[in-house]
N, C-alpha and C positions, 0 to 999 in steps of 0.2 A: 751301663745300659743306655744312658742318654746319648752317648756318642754313637752307639750302634743304631739307634733310631734316627739320629741325625744323618747317618750314612745312607740309610734306605729312603729317607724322606728327601733330603737336600741333594745328595750326590746323584741318586737316580733321577730326581726331578731336573737336575742341571744337565743331564746327558743329552737332552734334546737340543739345547742351545749349543752344546759342544759339537754335536753332529752338524748343526747348521754352519758353525764356524769352520769345521774341518772340510766340508764339501765346497767351501768357497774357492779353494785352490787345489783340491785333491779330487780326482774322479770318484764318484760316489761308491760304485761297486768295489773298486780297488781299495778305497779307504776302509770300507766296512769289512772287506776280506782280510786286510791286514789286522784290523782290530780283533776280529773273531779268531783268526788263526793264532795270533800272538797270545791272547788271553787263554785260549784253549790249550795251547802248548804249556803255558805256565801252570795251569790247573792240573794237567796230566803229570807234570813233574812233581807237583805237590802230592798228588795221589800216589805216585810211585814211591816217594819218600816214606809215605805212611804204609807202604806195603799192599796197596790196593791194586787188583788186577781185573782185567775184563777178557771175556772170550771173543772169538771171531764173530759168534752169533750176536753178542752184545754190540759189537762194532757195526754190524750190518743194520740193526735196528736204530742205533744212535745216528748213523749216517742218514737214514731216512728222516728221522726226526730233525736233524740239523738242516736238511734240505728245506723242510717246511718252516722251521722256527727261525733260522738264521739266514740261509740263502734267500728264502722267499720273503719273510717278514722284514728282516733287517735291510735286505737289499732294496725292497720297495720303500722303506722309510728313508734311507739315505738318498735315493733318487728323488723322492718327493720333496725333501727338504731343500733341494735346489730351487724349488718353485713356490713353496708355501712357508709360512712362519713356523717357528719351532713350537709356539704355544698351540697353534692349530693342530700340528702333528701330534703333540702330546695328548690333546683332548680326544682325537680320533683313536689313538692307540689305547686310551683308557677303556675302550669298549670291549676289550678282550674278554672280561668276565661275562658280558652279555652272550657272546657266542659260545662260551664254555657251557653256560646254563642251557642255551638253546640246543647244543649238541647232546647234552645229557638228557634233556627232555625228549629229544627225538629217539634216544636209545631206550626209553621206557622209564627213566627216573623223573617222576613228576616233581617240579620245583614247588616250593611253598608259595603262598599268596604274596608274601613279602617279596620274594624273588621275582615273581611275575610283575608286581608293581614296579620293581626296580627296572626290569626290562623295558616296560612301557615308558617310564619317566626318562630313562637313559637314552633310548632311541628317539624319543621326542627331542631331547637335547641335540642329538646328532642331526636331526632334521632341521632344527633351527640354525645350527652351525652351517650346514651345507647350503641351506636356502637363503641365508642372510647375505645381503649385498656386501657388507663389510668384509666378509671372508675373501672376496675376490680383490681386495686391495692390499694384500699382505705380502706379495712377492717382491723382493728387492728388484730395482730396475736394472741392475747389472751385477756381475760377480764382484765381490769385495765390499758391497754395501753393508753386509752384516759385520765385517771386520772393521769398517769405518765407524759404524755406530758403537761397536764394542770398544774400540780404541778411544773414541771421543768421550765415552763414559768413564774412562780410567783417570785417576788423579794426575797422571803424567801429561794429559792433554789439557793444558790451560786454555781458558776461553780466549778465542781470537788468535790462537797460535796454530799455524799450519802444521798438519801432521805429515810425517814422512810416509809417503805412499809407495815406497819402493817394494814393500812387502805385499802390496795388493795386486792380485792378478787382474789383467784386463785384456780384451781381445787384441790381437795383433793387427787385425784387418779393419779396425774402426768400430765405433759404437753402432753405426747404422747396420752393419752386418750382424752384430750381437742381437739388436732388436729384431731383425728379420729372422735370425735363427731361432730365438726363443719364441717368437710369435708362431713359428711353424712347429713348435713342440720339441725342438732340439736344445740340449743344454749348451750354454755358452762355451766358447773355446777357452782352454786353460793356458794357451801360449801367449807370451808377450806381456808388456807392462805399459801403463800410462798413468797419468795423474788424474785424480778423481774429478777435479774441476773441468778438465778437458773432456772427460768421459761424459759427464752430465750435460755439458754444452752440446756435444755431438748427439747424445740421445734426444735432447729436447728438439734439436734441429730435425732429426730423423722423424720423430713423431709429429712435429709441426708440418712437415712435408706431407705426411699421410693424412693431415686434417685434424689431428687431436693431440696437441702438445700436453704432456703429462708432467706433474710436479715430480721432483726427485723421489725415488723410492717407491713409486706406485706405477703399476702397469694397467690396472683395471679398476674402475670405480662404478658407481651406480649406472652410468651410461655406457658401460662396456658392451662391445659388440658380442653377438652369440659366439663367434669364433674364439674370442678371448676367454669368455666364461667357460667354454667347452675345454679350452686348453688348461685352465686352472682347475677344472673339475677333475681332470685325469689324475693328478697326484693325490687328490682326496680319495678317489676310488681306489687307487693303488694302496694307500695306507689301510683302508678298510679291508681290502682283500688280504693284506699282510696280517691283519689281526685275526682274520679267519684262519689263515695258514698257521699262525702261532697257536691258536686254540686247538686246531686239529693235531699239531705236532706235540703239544704239551699233554694232550690226552693219550696220545700214542706212546710217548716216552715215559712209561711207568714200569716199575718192576712187575714181572721178571724180564721184560724185554730189555731193559737197561739195568746196570748195577744200582744197588740201593744207595751207594755213596753219592751224595750230591755233587761233590767235587769231581769224581771220576765221570759220572754220567754227563755233567755239564761240560767238562773238558772235552769229552769225545764228541758231543754234538757241536760244540763251538768249533773244534778243529775241522770236522767234516764240513760244516757250513762255511767256514772261512775258505777252505780249499775250493768249494763250489763257487763261491763269490769271486775268487781270484780267476778261476777258469772263465766265468761269465764276463768278467771285466776284459779279459784278453779276447774273448770271442766277439764282444761288442765293439772292439777297437778303441776302448777308452785310453789306452796307453800310446796310441799313435799321436806323435807330436807332443807328448807329455814329457816333461823333464823334471826330475826331483829338485833341480835348482830353482824352479819357479814356485815351489811350495812356500807359502808365507810362514813366518815363525809362529803366527797365531794359529794357523791350521795345524801345524806340526805339534804345537803344545796341546791343542784340543784333541788330537788323535792319541797322544800319550796319556792325557787325562782319561779318555774313554777306556784305554787298556788297563791302566793302573787303578784308577779310582772307580770308574763306572763298572768294571768287571771284577777285579780282584778284591778291592776294599769293600765294595758294596756287597759282593757275594759272600765274603767272609763274615760281614756283619749280619747278613740275612741268615746264614747257616747257624751262627751262634745264637741269634734271637729265637730261632725255632726250637732250640734246646732249653732255653731258660725263660721264655715268655709264652703266654697263650697265643696259639696260632691265629686266632681271630683278631688279636691286637696287631700282630705282625702284618696281617693282610691289609691293614689300613693304608699302607703305602700306595695301594692301587688307586685310591682317589685323592691322595695328597700330592703325588708326583705331578699330575697335570697342572694343578694349581701353582705349584712351585715353578713349573716350566713357563707358564704364562707370565708370572711375576718377573722372572729373570729375563725372559725375552723382551718384555716391555722396558725394563730398567736398564739392561745392558746392551741390547741390540736395536733399540728404537722401534720395536714392533708395536703397532697400534693396539690399544686396549679399548675396545668398543663395548657398548651395552649389549650387542648381540653376542659377543664372545663371552662376556661375563655371565649372561643368562644361560647360554648353552653350557658353559663350564660348570655352573652350579647344578644344572639339571643332570649332566653326565656324572658329576661327582656324587650327587644324591642317589642316582640310579645304581652306581657301583656299590655305594654303602648299603643300600637295600638288598642288592643281590648277595653280597657277602654275609650280611646279617641273617638272610633267609636260608642260608645253607644249613643242612642238618649236621653234616660232618665237616667241621671247620678245618680239620687237618688236611683233608683232600682239597678244600678250596684254596688253602694257602699254597700247596704244592703246585696246583694247576694254574693259578692266576699269576704266579711270579713271572715277571718279564724284565730281565736285566738289560735295559736299553742303555 
């Protein structure tokens, strides 16, 4: 049982950092589409081996839920993690139980006083996080910076030893164009390679020419212009909108609309959502100029980790725990995961850990705990708040 709890606490908490590493050299919608489609297909095979079947009507409802929960929510998360830190993304994603409670409240199911208190405390934490100046300092200055910090934190990277940067993607047309593209709200190009030192020098020169040279790894600080703050606010809004989509989809994807089997229903929604994400990636032109040869080994490993551990191992542990442990205890992963994500992002990817983030994180985690504890029917809470990131 300890191993199962470790899976839903640590593995699911680490998936936010894995997403951040994967999108460093893989287009976000394409990466998440591959992840969802692969994990969904494997779950469907597992369900088929167990003799579980679904009707065409089940598939229609599952596809709609997958469009909300995976194409909408996961797609927004992957896109946003090109621009904000994984810890920030995890904290914002932890607000899903708030929206679930709000939806149920609007449907006539009045929450308890404890749940209402949790909503207030949790949303106050979100306000602190979004309004805090340090939130706007967390985007890497260029693609590959998360990989660089991750590699530098590994035992193989001895102090003072130059790292091999061949696996780190960088813009083909120079750092100045990367800066110009990201400042305009466009993700950086995935084509070409260059060394980290040269990229940092070019970035510093580009920003110095614009009148504000920035230290490596930061694009906006307390003196950021309104345009920069607006640009970095967009991914935060996208994540929050994704949590709303997830909450709506999870409330919709309940029996009898979908099969009672968790493996079968999740596999159907994942497969449908993955197909929609791949279609969106193609429509958005993400694959134009993209070559699989330019995918770094770290990003590839992160994608494999998301499929095997984030989806299959984590989901298997979660399903088993629902059968042998109190659902209210299993639901505690909802507020443990973001804390794990913040710790891993700071330790392995060099993401800043500020007092604003700590205070907001504690408030959001406390709010989630209050909301979960205030639910009358703990089984329904566990099924609806589950989010296998």
